[in-house]
DSSP file (Angstrom, degrees, kcal/mol; ACC not computed):
  #  RESIDUE AA STRUCTURE BP1 BP2  ACC     N-H-->O    O-->H-N    N-H-->O    O-->H-N    TCO  KAPPA ALPHA  PHI   PSI    X-CA   Y-CA   Z-CA
    1    1 A M              0   0    0      0, 0.0    37,-2.1     0, 0.0     2,-0.4   0.000 360.0 360.0 360.0 157.2  130.8  151.4  143.7
    2    2 A I  E     +A   37   0A   0     73,-1.3    54,-1.4    35,-0.2     2,-0.3  -0.886 360.0 160.6-110.1 141.7  134.0  153.3  143.3
    3    3 A F  E     -AB  36  55A   0     33,-2.5    33,-3.4    -2,-0.4     2,-0.4  -0.941  33.5-114.2-150.9 167.1  136.2  153.0  140.2
    4    4 A V  E     -AB  35  54A   0     50,-2.9    50,-2.7    -2,-0.3     2,-0.5  -0.914  15.4-163.0-112.1 134.9  139.0  154.8  138.3
    5    5 A V  E     -AB  34  53A   0     29,-2.2    29,-2.8    -2,-0.4     2,-0.5  -0.982  13.7-149.7-111.6 122.5  138.7  156.5  134.9
    6    6 A R  E     +AB  33  52A   0     46,-2.5    46,-0.8    -2,-0.5     2,-0.3  -0.820  33.3 153.9 -94.3 126.8  142.2  157.2  133.4
    7    7 A T  E     -A   32   0A   0     25,-2.6    25,-3.2    -2,-0.5    19,-0.2  -0.955  50.0-147.1-150.5 161.9  142.0  160.3  131.1
    8    8 A R  S    S+     0   0    0     -2,-0.3    -1,-0.1    23,-0.2    25,-0.1   0.650  99.6  55.5 -99.7 -25.7  144.0  163.1  129.6
    9    9 A D  S >  S-     0   0    0      1,-0.3     3,-1.0    23,-0.1     4,-0.1   0.120  95.3-141.7-102.2  22.6  141.1  165.6  129.6
   10   10 A D  G >   -     0   0    0      1,-0.2     3,-1.9     2,-0.2    -1,-0.3  -0.184  68.9  -1.4  59.0-140.3  140.3  165.5  133.3
   11   11 A V  G > >S+     0   0    0      1,-0.3     3,-1.7     2,-0.2     5,-0.6   0.731 118.2  74.1 -62.0 -27.4  136.6  165.6  134.5
   12   12 A G  G X 5S+     0   0    0     -3,-1.0     3,-1.3     1,-0.3    -1,-0.3   0.725  82.6  72.7 -57.9 -21.1  135.1  166.0  131.0
   13   13 A A  G < 5S+     0   0    0     -3,-1.9    -1,-0.3     1,-0.3    -2,-0.2   0.761  92.3  53.4 -67.4 -24.9  135.9  162.3  130.4
   14   14 A V  G X>5S-     0   0    0     -3,-1.7     3,-2.0    -4,-0.2     4,-0.7   0.353 102.1-131.8 -96.7   7.1  133.1  161.1  132.7
   15   15 A H  T <45 -     0   0    0     -3,-1.3    -3,-0.1     1,-0.3    -2,-0.1   0.694  55.1 -74.3  57.9  24.3  130.4  163.2  131.0
   16   16 A G  T 34<S+     0   0    0     -5,-0.6    -1,-0.3     1,-0.1    -4,-0.1   0.528 114.5 106.1  70.5   3.3  129.1  164.6  134.2
   17   17 A E  T <4  +     0   0    0     -3,-2.0     2,-0.3    25,-0.1    -2,-0.2   0.818  68.4  59.1 -84.7 -31.5  127.4  161.3  135.0
   18   18 A A  S  < S-     0   0    0     -4,-0.7     2,-0.8    20,-0.1    20,-0.2  -0.654  83.5-119.6 -99.4 152.8  129.8  160.1  137.7
   19   19 A R  E     -C   37   0A   0     18,-2.0    18,-2.1    -2,-0.3     2,-0.7  -0.839  26.4-147.7 -88.1 114.5  130.6  161.8  141.0
   20   20 A V  E     +C   36   0A   0     -2,-0.8    16,-0.2    16,-0.2     3,-0.1  -0.759  23.3 172.6 -84.7 117.6  134.4  162.5  140.9
   21   21 A V  E     -     0   0A   0     14,-2.8     2,-0.3    -2,-0.7    15,-0.2   0.626  61.8  -2.8-102.9 -16.7  135.6  162.2  144.5
   22   22 A H  E     -C   35   0A   0     13,-1.2    13,-2.9     2,-0.0     2,-0.3  -0.977  57.1-158.7-166.3 160.0  139.3  162.4  144.0
   23   23 A A  E     +C   34   0A   0     -2,-0.3     2,-0.3    11,-0.2    11,-0.2  -0.985   9.7 176.8-144.7 154.3  142.0  162.7  141.3
   24   24 A R  E     -C   33   0A   0      9,-1.8     9,-2.9    -2,-0.3     2,-0.3  -0.977  38.8 -92.9-149.8 160.9  145.7  162.0  141.1
   25   25 A K  E     -C   32   0A   0     -2,-0.3     7,-0.3     7,-0.2     5,-0.1  -0.592  48.7-108.5 -71.2 136.6  148.4  162.1  138.5
   26   26 A D        -     0   0    0      5,-2.8     3,-0.4    -2,-0.3     5,-0.3  -0.547  26.3-140.3 -64.3 124.6  148.8  158.7  136.8
   27   27 A P  S    S+     0   0    0      0, 0.0    -1,-0.2     0, 0.0    -2,-0.0   0.682  95.1  34.8 -65.8 -16.5  152.1  157.5  138.2
   28   28 A T  S    S+     0   0    0      1,-0.0     2,-0.2     3,-0.0    -2,-0.0   0.574 120.5  28.8-114.8 -11.7  153.3  156.0  134.8
   29   29 A R  S    S-     0   0    0     -3,-0.4     2,-1.1     2,-0.1    -3,-0.1  -0.816  86.7 -93.8-139.3 176.5  151.9  158.4  132.2
   30   30 A E  S    S+     0   0    0     -2,-0.2     2,-0.2    -5,-0.1    -5,-0.0  -0.425  91.0  97.5 -91.5  59.1  151.0  162.0  131.6
   31   31 A Q        -     0   0    0     -2,-1.1    -5,-2.8    -5,-0.3     2,-0.4  -0.748  68.8-115.5-132.3 179.6  147.3  161.3  132.4
   32   32 A R  E     -AC   7  25A   0    -25,-3.2   -25,-2.6    -7,-0.3     2,-0.6  -0.941  11.3-140.7-122.2 145.9  145.0  161.6  135.4
   33   33 A D  E     -AC   6  24A   0     -9,-2.9    -9,-1.8    -2,-0.4     2,-0.6  -0.935  17.7-159.1-101.6 119.8  143.2  159.0  137.4
   34   34 A L  E     -AC   5  23A   0    -29,-2.8   -29,-2.2    -2,-0.6     2,-0.7  -0.898   8.8-146.1-100.8 118.9  139.7  160.1  138.4
   35   35 A F  E     -AC   4  22A   0    -13,-2.9   -14,-2.8    -2,-0.6   -13,-1.2  -0.769  31.1-177.5 -83.8 115.3  138.2  158.3  141.3
   36   36 A C  E     -AC   3  20A   0    -33,-3.4   -33,-2.5    -2,-0.7     2,-0.4  -0.827  24.6-146.3-121.2 152.4  134.5  158.1  140.5
   37   37 A V  E     +AC   2  19A   0    -18,-2.1   -18,-2.0    -2,-0.3     2,-0.3  -0.975  44.2 111.8-117.7 131.0  131.4  156.8  142.2
   38   38 A G        -     0   0    0    -37,-2.1     2,-0.1    -2,-0.4   -20,-0.1  -0.966  59.2 -75.5-176.0-177.9  128.6  155.3  140.1
   39   39 A D     >  -     0   0    0     -2,-0.3     4,-1.8     1,-0.1     3,-0.5  -0.401  46.4 -99.3 -94.7 173.4  126.7  152.2  139.3
   40   40 A E  H  > S+     0   0    0      1,-0.2     4,-2.2     2,-0.2     5,-0.1   0.829 121.1  59.6 -61.1 -33.8  127.7  149.2  137.1
   41   41 A G  H  > S+     0   0    0      1,-0.2     4,-2.3     2,-0.2    -1,-0.2   0.890 104.4  49.7 -62.3 -39.5  125.6  150.6  134.2
   42   42 A L  H  > S+     0   0    0     -3,-0.5     4,-2.7     2,-0.2     5,-0.2   0.906 107.8  53.7 -65.4 -41.9  127.7  153.8  134.2
   43   43 A V  H  X S+     0   0    0     -4,-1.8     4,-2.1     1,-0.2    -2,-0.2   0.930 110.2  47.7 -57.6 -45.3  130.9  151.8  134.2
   44   44 A Q  H  X S+     0   0    0     -4,-2.2     4,-2.4     2,-0.2    -2,-0.2   0.912 111.3  50.0 -63.4 -43.7  129.7  149.9  131.1
   45   45 A R  H  X S+     0   0    0     -4,-2.3     4,-1.7     2,-0.2    -2,-0.2   0.905 110.0  50.8 -62.5 -41.8  128.6  153.2  129.3
   46   46 A L  H  <>S+     0   0    0     -4,-2.7     5,-2.5     2,-0.2    -1,-0.2   0.910 110.8  48.7 -63.2 -41.3  132.0  154.8  130.0
   47   47 A R  H ><5S+     0   0    0     -4,-2.1     3,-1.7     1,-0.2    -2,-0.2   0.909 109.2  52.5 -64.0 -41.2  133.8  151.7  128.6
   48   48 A E  H 3<5S+     0   0    0     -4,-2.4    -1,-0.2     1,-0.3    -2,-0.2   0.812 105.0  56.6 -63.7 -29.3  131.5  151.8  125.5
   49   49 A D  T 3<5S-     0   0    0     -4,-1.7    -1,-0.3    -5,-0.2    -2,-0.2   0.437 127.2-101.8 -80.3   0.3  132.5  155.5  125.0
   50   50 A G  T < 5S+     0   0    0     -3,-1.7    -3,-0.2     1,-0.3     2,-0.2   0.533  72.3 146.2  94.2   7.5  136.2  154.4  124.9
   51   51 A C      < -     0   0    0     -5,-2.5     2,-0.8    -6,-0.2    -1,-0.3  -0.486  52.9-122.7 -76.4 147.6  137.2  155.3  128.5
   52   52 A V  E     -B    6   0A   0    -46,-0.8   -46,-2.5    -2,-0.2     2,-0.4  -0.837  40.1-179.3 -89.3 111.1  139.7  153.3  130.3
   53   53 A V  E     -B    5   0A   0     -2,-0.8     2,-0.4   -48,-0.2   -48,-0.2  -0.945  12.0-172.6-120.3 132.1  137.9  152.2  133.5
   54   54 A S  E     -B    4   0A   0    -50,-2.7   -50,-2.9    -2,-0.4     2,-0.1  -0.989  20.2-133.6-125.9 127.3  139.3  150.1  136.3
   55   55 A A  E     -B    3   0A   0     -2,-0.4     2,-0.4   -52,-0.2   -52,-0.2  -0.475  24.9-131.6 -69.9 147.3  137.3  148.7  139.3
   56   56 A L        -     0   0    0    -54,-1.4     2,-0.2    -2,-0.1   -54,-0.2  -0.832  20.8-166.4-104.4 143.6  138.9  149.2  142.6
   57   57 A H        -     0   0    0     -2,-0.4    14,-0.2     1,-0.2     0, 0.0  -0.635  46.1 -51.1-117.6 176.9  139.2  146.5  145.2
   58   58 A D  S    S+     0   0    0     -2,-0.2     2,-0.3    12,-0.1    14,-0.2  -0.220  94.1  74.4 -53.4 129.6  140.1  146.6  148.9
   59   59 A G  E    S-D   71   0B   0     12,-2.5    12,-2.9    -3,-0.1     2,-0.5  -0.958  79.8 -67.0 157.6-173.6  143.3  148.5  149.4
   60   60 A W  E     -D   70   0B   0     -2,-0.3    10,-0.2    10,-0.2     8,-0.0  -0.953  31.3-167.7-114.7 127.5  145.0  151.9  149.6
   61   61 A Y  E     -D   69   0B   0      8,-2.7     8,-2.0    -2,-0.5    -2,-0.0  -0.877  18.2-154.3-118.3  94.8  145.4  154.0  146.4
   62   62 A P  E     -D   68   0B   0      0, 0.0     6,-0.3     0, 0.0     2,-0.2  -0.276   2.4-149.6 -72.9 153.4  147.9  156.8  147.2
   63   63 A D    >   -     0   0    0      4,-2.6     3,-0.9   -39,-0.1   -39,-0.1  -0.551  34.4 -98.1-107.1-178.4  148.0  160.2  145.4
   64   64 A E  T 3  S+     0   0    0      1,-0.2   -40,-0.1    -2,-0.2     4,-0.1   0.511 116.2  61.7 -79.8  -3.6  151.0  162.4  144.8
   65   65 A L  T 3  S-     0   0    0      2,-0.0    -1,-0.2    18,-0.0     3,-0.1   0.347 120.7 -95.6-104.8   4.9  150.3  164.6  147.8
   66   66 A G  S <  S+     0   0    0     -3,-0.9    -2,-0.1     1,-0.3     2,-0.1   0.340 100.2  83.9  97.5  -6.6  150.6  162.0  150.5
   67   67 A G        +     0   0    0     16,-0.2    -4,-2.6    17,-0.1    -1,-0.3  -0.102  47.6 148.4-103.3-153.6  146.9  161.2  150.7
   68   68 A G  E     -DE  62  81B   0     13,-2.5    13,-3.1    -6,-0.3     2,-0.4  -0.993  45.1 -56.8 156.4-157.7  144.7  158.9  148.7
   69   69 A V  E     -DE  61  80B   0     -8,-2.0    -8,-2.7    -2,-0.3     2,-0.5  -0.986  31.5-154.6-127.5 127.8  141.7  156.7  148.7
   70   70 A A  E     -DE  60  79B   0      9,-2.7     9,-2.1    -2,-0.4     2,-0.4  -0.876  18.1-169.9 -98.7 132.9  141.1  153.7  151.0
   71   71 A V  E     +DE  59  78B   0    -12,-2.9   -12,-2.5    -2,-0.5     2,-0.3  -0.971  14.0 154.7-127.3 138.1  138.7  151.1  149.6
   72   72 A W  E   > + E   0  77B   0      5,-2.3     5,-2.2    -2,-0.4     4,-0.3  -0.931  49.1  56.0-149.9 173.7  137.0  148.1  151.3
   73   73 A G  T > 5S-     0   0    0     -2,-0.3     3,-1.0     1,-0.2    -1,-0.1   0.831 126.5 -63.9  68.0  32.0  134.0  145.9  151.0
   74   74 A N  T 3 5S-     0   0    0      1,-0.2    -1,-0.2     2,-0.1   -17,-0.1   0.876 105.5 -43.2  57.8  42.1  134.9  145.1  147.4
   75   75 A G  T 3 5S+     0   0    0      2,-0.3   -73,-1.3    -3,-0.2    -1,-0.2   0.410 118.5 104.8  89.4  -1.0  134.5  148.7  146.2
   76   76 A R  T < 5S+     0   0    0     -3,-1.0     2,-0.4    -4,-0.3    -3,-0.2   0.804  80.4  42.1 -80.8 -28.9  131.3  149.4  148.1
   77   77 A Y  E   < +E   72   0B   0     -5,-2.2    -5,-2.3   -75,-0.1     2,-0.3  -0.922  68.0 158.9-122.7 144.2  132.9  151.5  150.8
   78   78 A W  E     -E   71   0B   0     -2,-0.4    13,-3.0    -7,-0.2     2,-0.3  -0.988  21.4-157.9-157.8 159.1  135.6  154.1  150.5
   79   79 A E  E     -EF  70  90B   0     -9,-2.1    -9,-2.7    -2,-0.3     2,-0.5  -0.988  16.5-139.3-141.8 135.2  137.2  157.2  152.1
   80   80 A V  E     -EF  69  89B   0      9,-3.6     8,-4.2    -2,-0.3     9,-1.7  -0.840  31.7-168.5 -88.7 129.8  139.3  160.0  150.6
   81   81 A R  E     -EF  68  87B   0    -13,-3.1   -13,-2.5    -2,-0.5     6,-0.2  -0.941  33.8-149.2-126.2 143.6  142.1  160.7  153.1
   82   82 A S  S    S+     0   0    0      4,-2.1     5,-0.1    -2,-0.4    -1,-0.1   0.660  97.4   4.0 -79.8 -17.0  144.6  163.5  153.3
   83   83 A S  S    S-     0   0    0      3,-0.8     3,-0.3   -15,-0.1   -15,-0.2  -0.897  99.2 -85.1-149.0 172.9  147.0  161.0  154.8
   84   84 A P  S    S+     0   0    0      0, 0.0   -17,-0.1     0, 0.0     3,-0.1   0.683 130.9  32.5 -57.7 -12.5  146.7  157.2  155.4
   85   85 A F  S    S+     0   0    0      1,-0.1     2,-0.6     2,-0.0   -18,-0.0   0.618  99.3  81.9-119.4 -17.3  144.9  158.1  158.7
   86   86 A D        -     0   0    0     -3,-0.3    -4,-2.1     2,-0.0    -3,-0.8  -0.841  67.4-144.7-102.7 113.5  143.0  161.4  158.2
   87   87 A V  E     +F   81   0B   0     -2,-0.6    -6,-0.3    -6,-0.2     3,-0.1  -0.565  25.4 169.0 -79.1 133.3  139.6  161.1  156.5
   88   88 A V  E    S-     0   0B   0     -8,-4.2     2,-0.3     1,-0.5    -7,-0.2   0.736  71.3  -3.3-106.6 -42.2  138.5  163.9  154.1
   89   89 A D  E     -F   80   0B   0     -9,-1.7    -9,-3.6   -68,-0.0    -1,-0.5  -0.984  64.9-165.5-150.5 148.8  135.4  162.3  152.5
   90   90 A Q  E      F   79   0B   0     -2,-0.3   -11,-0.3   -11,-0.3   -13,-0.0  -0.988 360.0 360.0-142.2 153.4  133.7  158.9  152.8
   91   91 A G              0   0    0    -13,-3.0   -12,-0.1    -2,-0.3    -1,-0.1   0.361 360.0 360.0-121.6 360.0  131.1  156.9  150.9
């Protein structure tokens, strides 16, 4: 599944357990959103460690560079795109 970890210290927040597939500036704060792939157990461990974790649902999650992440299948399928139409990575 794909989910977002909101953090100030970038990739170190996910303890090397999750695969970080994309990142963006948090649009409302001076933090980063890390788009991560992992299982439900990892999501629970990150929350227990105090991380702010949000599951992603079907939709488009833009970044500040004009690209973003497309998600479908209730978070099971995703693509990192350089634009809403150009695929960079997919899961």
